[in-house]
LOKOLLO-866917 format. One line per field, with one value per residue (C-alpha): residue in three letters; x, y, z. Coordinates in pm, whole numbers, plus 32768, in hexadecimal, padded with zeros to 4 digits. Each point is the difference from the previous one (the first is absolute). Layout:
residues N
aa <- c(ALA	...);
east <- c(X	...);
north <- c(Y	...);
up <- c(Z	...);
This chain:
residues 431
aa <- c(MET	ASN	THR	ALA	PRO	LEU	GLN	GLY	ILE	LYS	VAL	ILE	ASP	PHE	THR	ASN	VAL	GLN	SER	GLY	PRO	SER	CYS	THR	GLN	MET	LEU	ALA	TRP	LEU	GLY	ALA	GLU	VAL	ILE	LYS	ILE	GLU	ARG	PRO	GLY	SER	GLY	ASP	ALA	THR	ARG	ASN	GLU	LEU	GLN	PHE	ASP	PRO	ASP	CYS	PRO	SER	TYR	TYR	PHE	LEU	GLN	LEU	ASN	SER	ASP	LYS	LYS	SER	LEU	THR	LEU	ASP	ALA	ALA	THR	PRO	ASP	GLY	LYS	ALA	ILE	LEU	THR	LYS	LEU	ILE	GLU	GLN	ALA	ASP	ILE	PHE	VAL	GLU	ASN	LEU	HIS	PRO	GLY	ALA	MET	ASP	LYS	LEU	GLY	PHE	SER	TRP	ASP	ASP	VAL	HIS	LYS	LEU	ASN	PRO	ARG	CYS	ILE	TYR	GLY	THR	ILE	LYS	GLY	PHE	PRO	PRO	THR	SER	LYS	TYR	LYS	ASP	LEU	LYS	ALA	TYR	GLU	PRO	ILE	ALA	GLN	VAL	THR	ALA	ALA	ALA	ALA	SER	THR	THR	GLY	TRP	TYR	SER	GLY	GLU	TYR	ASN	VAL	PRO	THR	GLN	SER	GLY	ALA	ALA	LEU	GLY	ASP	SER	ASN	THR	GLY	MET	HIS	LEU	LEU	ILE	GLY	LEU	LEU	ALA	ALA	LEU	MET	GLN	ARG	GLU	ARG	THR	GLY	VAL	GLY	SER	TYR	VAL	TYR	GLN	SER	MET	HIS	ASN	ALA	CYS	LEU	ASN	LEU	CYS	ARG	ILE	LYS	THR	ARG	ASP	GLN	LEU	THR	LEU	ASP	ARG	ILE	GLY	TYR	LEU	THR	GLN	PHE	MET	GLN	TYR	PRO	ASN	GLU	LYS	PHE	PRO	ASP	TYR	VAL	PRO	ARG	SER	GLY	ASN	THR	GLU	GLY	SER	GLY	VAL	LEU	GLY	TRP	THR	TYR	LYS	CYS	LEU	GLY	TRP	GLU	THR	ASP	PRO	ASN	ALA	TYR	ALA	TYR	ILE	ILE	LEU	GLN	ARG	GLY	ALA	LYS	ASP	PHE	GLU	LYS	ALA	CYS	GLN	ALA	PHE	GLY	PHE	GLU	ASP	TRP	LEU	THR	ASN	PRO	ASP	PHE	ASN	THR	ALA	ASP	ALA	ARG	ASP	ARG	HIS	LYS	ASP	GLU	ILE	ILE	LYS	ARG	ILE	GLU	ALA	TRP	SER	MET	THR	ARG	THR	LYS	PHE	ASP	VAL	VAL	LYS	ALA	LEU	ALA	PRO	TYR	GLY	VAL	PRO	CYS	ALA	PRO	VAL	LEU	ASN	THR	LYS	GLU	ILE	MET	ASP	ASP	GLU	SER	LEU	TYR	ASP	GLY	ASN	THR	LEU	VAL	LYS	ILE	ASN	GLN	GLY	GLY	LYS	VAL	GLY	GLU	PHE	VAL	THR	VAL	GLY	CYS	PRO	PHE	THR	ILE	SER	ASN	TYR	GLN	PRO	ASN	TYR	GLY	PRO	CYS	PRO	THR	LEU	GLY	GLY	ASN	THR	ASP	GLU	VAL	LEU	LYS	ASP	LEU	GLY	TYR	THR	THR	ASP	GLN	ILE	GLU	SER	PHE	ALA	LYS	ASN	GLY	THR	THR	ALA	PRO	MET	PRO	ASN	GLY	LYS	MET);
east <- c(7FFC	808B	7FFF	8090	7F41	7FED	7FC6	7F2A	8067	8079	80FE	8069	814C	8044	8119	8170	8140	7FBB	7EE3	7EF2	80A3	8040	7E83	7FB0	80FB	7F51	7EB8	80AD	8099	7E9F	7F7E	7F80	8045	80DE	8027	8129	7FEA	8155	8082	8061	8178	8060	7F19	7FF4	811D	8095	8052	8125	8052	8131	803D	80F6	800E	7F99	7F3C	7F3C	7EF0	806C	7FC3	7F46	7F00	8013	7FA1	7EC7	7F60	7FFE	7ED7	7F6F	7FC2	8095	7F34	80C3	7F0C	8009	7EA9	8024	7FBE	7E97	8047	80A3	7ED2	7F16	80CE	8018	7E78	7FD7	80D4	7F53	7EB0	8062	80DB	7FB7	810D	80BE	8141	80D1	8115	8026	803D	7EC5	7F3F	8096	7EEF	7EFC	80CB	7FFD	7E83	8013	7FB8	7F2C	7EC8	8059	804D	7EB8	7F3B	809F	7FD3	7F48	8083	816B	80C0	80F6	8144	80EA	813B	8058	8103	7F14	7E96	7F2F	7FD0	817B	80AE	810E	7F25	809C	816A	80AC	801C	8115	7FFB	80FD	7F0A	7EF1	80D7	8072	7E98	7F84	80E2	80D2	8140	7FD7	8003	80F0	817E	80E5	7F8F	8137	8151	805D	7F1D	7ED8	7F5B	7EA8	8045	7F1A	7FF7	80D2	7F08	7F07	7EDE	7F20	8000	7FB9	7F58	7F08	7FC7	7F8B	7F24	7F4C	7FEB	7F39	7F1A	7FD1	7FA9	7F07	7F59	7FF1	7F3F	7F1F	7FBA	7F73	7EEF	7FC3	8058	80B1	816E	80A2	8119	812D	80F2	8154	80F2	816D	7FF8	7EE0	80AC	8136	7F34	7F50	815B	8055	7EC0	80CA	80A1	7EA2	7FE5	815B	7F96	7EB7	80CC	8102	7EF4	7F5C	812B	813E	80E4	8003	8098	8060	80E7	8174	7FD9	7F39	8035	8128	7FBF	7EE9	7EFB	7F96	7E8A	8017	8054	8178	80E6	800A	8145	7FE6	7F0F	7EE5	7EFE	7EE9	8069	80ED	8181	8072	8149	80F2	8141	815E	805D	815C	8087	7F43	8146	8006	7EA2	7EF6	7EF7	8097	7EF7	7EEA	7EC1	7F9C	7EC1	7FD0	7EA1	7F4C	7F83	80B4	8006	807E	8115	8054	8040	80C9	80E4	803E	8047	80E9	80A9	7F87	7F41	8096	7EF3	7EED	8045	807F	7EF7	80A8	7F98	7F01	7EC4	7F9B	7FF7	8166	8073	7F74	80CB	813A	8016	814C	8091	7F36	805A	817C	7FF6	7F3A	80DE	813A	7F5F	7F91	8148	809D	7F07	7F97	7EA4	7F8C	8095	7F55	7EB3	8060	8056	7EC8	7ED8	7FEC	7FB1	7EE7	80C2	7F7A	813E	807A	8140	7FFC	8005	806C	7F4E	8100	7FE0	7E87	801C	8100	7F14	7F6A	7F02	7F48	7FCD	7EA8	7F24	7FA3	811B	8107	7FAB	80D9	7F6D	8082	7FF6	80B9	80F2	812D	7F4F	7FCE	7FA3	7FBF	7F93	7EE8	7F2D	7EBD	7EA3	8024	7EDE	7F98	7EA3	7FD3	7F62	80B3	8177	8050	80A2	8128	8024	80F9	7FD1	7F7E	80E7	7F96	7ED5	801E	7E7F	7F8D	7F78	7F56	7F4D	7F85	7F84	7F44	7F60	7F91	80FF	805C	816B	7FFA	7F87	8112	8114	7F7A	8009	8174	805D	7F54	80B2	7EC7	8091	815D	80EF	816E	80D9	80D4	7EDB	80C3	7FA2);
north <- c(8000	814F	80DB	8137	811A	80CE	7EEF	808B	815F	80C9	811F	8113	8077	815D	8036	8015	8014	7F93	807A	7F9A	7EA7	7FA3	800E	7F40	7EF1	7FB7	7FEB	7F06	7F2D	7FEB	7F54	8130	8016	8129	809A	8117	8100	8068	8100	7F65	8016	8041	7F6C	8050	80EE	7F14	7EEF	80DD	8091	7F88	7ECA	7F05	7F9C	80CD	7ED4	7FBE	80AB	80A3	7F55	813B	7F94	7E8E	8031	80C5	7F5B	7E83	7F42	8109	8005	8106	80BC	8104	8119	8170	8076	8159	7F71	7FB4	7E7D	8023	80A9	7EF9	7ED9	80B3	8033	7E8E	7F9F	80E5	7F84	7EB0	8067	7FEA	80F3	810F	8098	8125	80DC	80F9	8185	80BE	8047	7EF8	7EFF	811E	806C	7E97	7FEE	7EF5	80CC	7F5E	80A0	7F6C	7E99	8009	804D	7EED	7F08	8052	7ED4	8052	8071	8110	8022	8124	8071	8164	80BA	80C6	8024	80BC	8115	801F	8146	7F22	7F36	80A3	7F9A	7ECE	7F03	7F07	7F22	80EC	8129	7F44	7FB9	815C	807C	7EF4	805B	7ECA	80B2	80FE	7F07	7EF2	8035	8078	8100	80B4	805A	8020	7EFA	80A0	8020	7F84	7EA1	7F34	7E7F	7F52	7EF6	80B3	8011	80C1	7F05	7EA2	807E	80C5	7EE6	7F1B	812A	7FFD	7E84	801F	80F3	7F39	7EC8	80BC	808A	7E95	7FB8	812B	7FAF	7E9E	80E6	8119	7F65	812C	8050	8123	8100	7FA2	812C	7FCD	810D	7FB0	811D	7F5B	7EAE	808B	80CC	7EC0	7F66	813C	7FF2	7FC2	815F	80A1	7F62	809B	814F	7FFC	7FA0	810E	80FC	7F9B	7FE8	8096	7EBF	7EA3	7F0B	7EF3	80EE	8029	8163	7FD2	8070	80E5	80BF	80E5	7F7E	80BC	8034	7EE6	7E92	7FF9	7EFC	7EC3	7F57	7E9A	8013	7EF8	8120	7F45	8047	7EDE	802E	7F86	803B	7F7D	7F93	7FBD	7E9D	7F45	8068	8140	80B8	7F54	7F8E	810E	7F0F	7F6E	806B	7F77	80A7	7FD1	8077	8023	7FE5	80D4	7EE0	7FBB	7E7F	8021	80ED	7F1A	7EE7	80F5	804E	7E9B	7FBD	811F	7FAC	8165	7F98	8119	80E2	7F54	80C1	8143	8119	808E	7ECF	7F18	80C7	804B	817C	7FEA	7F49	8113	8105	7F32	7F7A	8059	7F44	7ED4	800B	801C	7EDD	7F1B	8062	7FA4	7EB3	7FD4	8060	7EC4	7F21	7FCF	8082	7E84	7FB7	8120	7F7E	7EA6	8090	80C6	7F5A	7EEA	810E	8087	8149	808A	8000	7FB7	801E	8110	7F33	807C	7F99	7EF3	7F68	7FF0	7F6A	7F04	7F7D	7EBD	7FF6	811B	7F58	7F87	8048	8159	80B8	7FD5	7F4D	7F90	8036	7F50	80FC	7F35	8066	80D5	8077	7EB0	7FEB	8135	805B	80DD	804F	7F27	8036	80B4	7F38	7E90	7F64	7EB1	7F51	80C1	801F	80FE	7F70	80E7	7FF5	80C9	8154	8036	8069	8155	7FAE	7E8C	7FF1	80F5	7EFF	7F38	812A	8079	7EAA	7FF8	8141	7F74	8093	7F4D	7FA5	8103	8106	7FA2	801B	8157	807A	7F89	80AD	814B	801A	7FD4	7EC0	7FEE	7F4C	8060	7FAC	7EFA	7F4C	7FA6	8106);
up <- c(8003	7F9E	8136	7F7E	808F	7ED1	7F00	7EDC	8046	7ED5	8039	7F0B	8079	7F62	80FD	7FF2	80D6	8168	80BC	7F08	7F9A	816F	8039	7EA8	8054	8142	7F3C	7F19	811B	8087	7ECA	7F32	7E83	7FDE	7EB0	800B	7EF4	7F93	7F05	7EB1	7FE1	814C	8101	816B	804F	8101	7EF6	7FA9	814D	80BF	7F1F	805B	7E85	7ECE	7F71	8137	80BF	8144	8156	804C	7EF6	804D	8170	7FB4	7EDD	8042	7F77	7F19	7E99	7F2D	7EF4	7F3D	7FB6	7F8E	809A	7F51	7EA4	7F87	7FF4	8151	80AB	7F53	808E	815A	8002	7FBC	8113	810A	7F8A	808A	8122	8178	805E	7F38	80AB	7F96	809B	7EE5	806C	803B	7ED1	7F14	8002	7FD5	7ECA	7F79	8045	8106	814F	810D	7F65	7EA2	808A	80F1	7EB8	7F3A	811E	8130	80B9	7FD3	811F	7FB8	80CE	7FE5	809E	8019	80C9	80E3	8063	7F11	8106	8048	7FB7	7F72	7F1C	7EC9	806A	7F41	810A	801D	813E	80BE	7FB5	80B0	8131	8035	7FF9	80D9	8123	7FDC	7FA1	8113	811F	7F5E	8023	8119	80F3	803A	7F66	7E90	7F95	808C	7EB8	7F73	7F9D	7F08	801D	7EF4	8004	7F22	80EC	7F29	7EE5	8044	8137	7F3C	7F19	8129	808D	7E9B	800A	8148	7F5F	7EBC	80D3	80D5	7EC2	7F80	8138	7FE5	7E96	807D	80B9	7F0B	7EAB	7F9C	7FF6	80BE	7FE1	80E9	801B	80B7	802E	804C	8109	80BA	8005	8087	8106	8060	804C	80DB	80B1	814D	7FC7	8023	814A	8067	7F7E	80C8	813D	7FBF	7FD4	814B	80DB	7F3D	7FF6	7FA5	80FC	7F26	7F22	8053	8038	812E	8111	7FCC	7EBE	7F92	7F17	7EC1	7FCA	7EFF	800C	7FE4	7F50	80E1	7F9D	8063	8129	7FF8	8017	80C8	815C	8033	7FF3	7EB5	7F69	7EEB	80B4	7F66	8002	7FC2	7EB3	7FE7	7F98	7EC0	7FC4	7FEE	8055	813C	80DE	80C4	8061	8167	80C2	817D	8057	810A	80CC	8143	7FC1	7EA0	8077	8105	7F0B	7F27	810F	8040	7E8E	7FF3	815C	807A	8138	80AB	7F38	80B7	8140	7F6C	8001	7ECA	7F1D	80CF	7F7D	7E98	8042	809D	7EDE	7F0E	80BD	7FEC	7E97	7FB9	8124	7FAD	7E91	804F	80EC	7F22	7EC9	80C3	803E	7E92	7F65	8087	7F4E	7E94	7F9E	8002	8144	808F	7F9D	807A	814F	803A	7F66	80FD	80F8	7F31	7F9C	7EAF	7F1F	7EA2	7F2E	7EEF	7ED0	7EAE	7EB5	7FB1	815A	7FC8	7E9C	807B	811B	7F74	811A	7F51	7EB1	8086	7EE0	8076	80A1	7EEC	7EC2	7EDD	7EB0	7EBB	7EE2	7F18	7F00	8057	8148	8085	8171	80C3	8161	8065	812A	7FFD	806F	8167	8096	8005	7FAD	808F	7ECF	7EFE	7F77	7EED	7EBB	7FBB	7EA1	7F23	7F6E	7EA1	7EDF	7F73	7F36	803D	8012	7F10	7F01	810B	809A	7EBB	7F92	8136	7FA9	7EBC	7F09	7ECC	7FA5	7EDD	8101	80FA	7EF6	7F8A	8176	800A	7EB6	8044	8153	80DF	80B2	7F5E	80FD	8036	7EC0	80B2	80AA	8136	8104);
C-alpha cells in the first residue's frame, strides 16, 4: 500500500535558487508529483553556481531538487503561456518565488490562477510582508536576517568584533521554504472542507522573525526591568534600550557557554557547549561531575541568582577543566550526570558520522553519471508508516516530452515547441 501523504497531488514548481525549491522538494519527498519549470537554455540558476565540474550540476542544485520532473518552458511566449495554463488547470498547488510583480506581468498572478483553477492553491515567497516599508527591497536571505533582528542580536557583545552578524547557515532560505510548506499543507486541509484553493503568502522576513521570536521576549523583559539576567552584560554593564548581542550565552535563563577544549589553539571547533541548569538538584549533580563540590556551600555560586552575578568566575573555572579534555571526553564525563552538553561539530564531522545515515537525518542519493552518489539532508521529521524515496534530480528539460504528452500534445507539436524556443533544453543536454 502506498502511504505517501501527498500521493496524487500535482505541484507546479515555478521557483528557483533555494527558498522555493526547498519547499517543493519536501512536497516531492512526501509523494507529490512536482513539475519544475526551468528556463530553456539555462535552467535554475543554481545548476551552474558553485560547480565542482563544468559538466555537472552543482551540489547546490542537487540538494534542492531531488525527485522532481524538469520541464523547460519560456512562459512569456504564446505557446509557453498555453502550456503553463494547461498545467495550472490540472494542478493542486502552484508555487513561485519570483520578484514582486513578475507573475502579474506574465499573466499568472493569484487572481489569474484562481480563475483558471479555483481549486489550485497558490504559494508565493517574497522578501517582505505586503505592508512592510521594505517591500520593494530586493531580498536575499541576509537581507531578511538583518531586518528581522537576527543580525542585531547575533555575534559578540564587546570589542572589535561587536558588529551585527548574519548567520552563515542561510536561515532565511530553507527556513522560509519550510514555513511555506506548513502554509501549503494547511491550505490542502482547508480545501478538503471548502473545495476552494487559497493564496499562501510567505515572506522571508516573517520566517526569520519567527525564528527570532525569543528576542521579542527579551525586548519585552528589557522594556519592563531594564536588564537581562541571562546575558553576560549582567550585572556589571549598563544595558541599552534594545536587546544587545548575546555572544555565546544560551539565552533562556540558564547559564550556557561555549568552552575551549583540548586542541583549541589549532582546531577552531575544539569546543563544547555546556549548560548549568537553575535547579538545585541539577546544579549539585553538575558540581559532582566537575569535581567542584565546594560550590555547593559557597553563596557566590549555590543559587541560580548568585551564579548569574558571577558568570565570569564560573566560566573561567569550567574552561580550565574543559581545556584538559577533548570535546568528546567533556561530553563523556558530563552526560552521565545529566549535564546538558554537546561537542561543537563541524560539517565534515557530521557527514562522517555513519549513525546519522538513518534514512532521514542524512541520506545518500545516487545521481548516476559523473556525479555519482551525493549526500544531502533528508526529511527532517519521520512518519511511522512512510519513508521517502530519495531519487535523483532531473536533467534540464529531461521530462519535457513526458509532461507535454500527458497534456495531450502531439509529437509534431512537441518538436515545434523545441524548435521555436518554447521548450528548448540546454545544447549539451547534460545539466
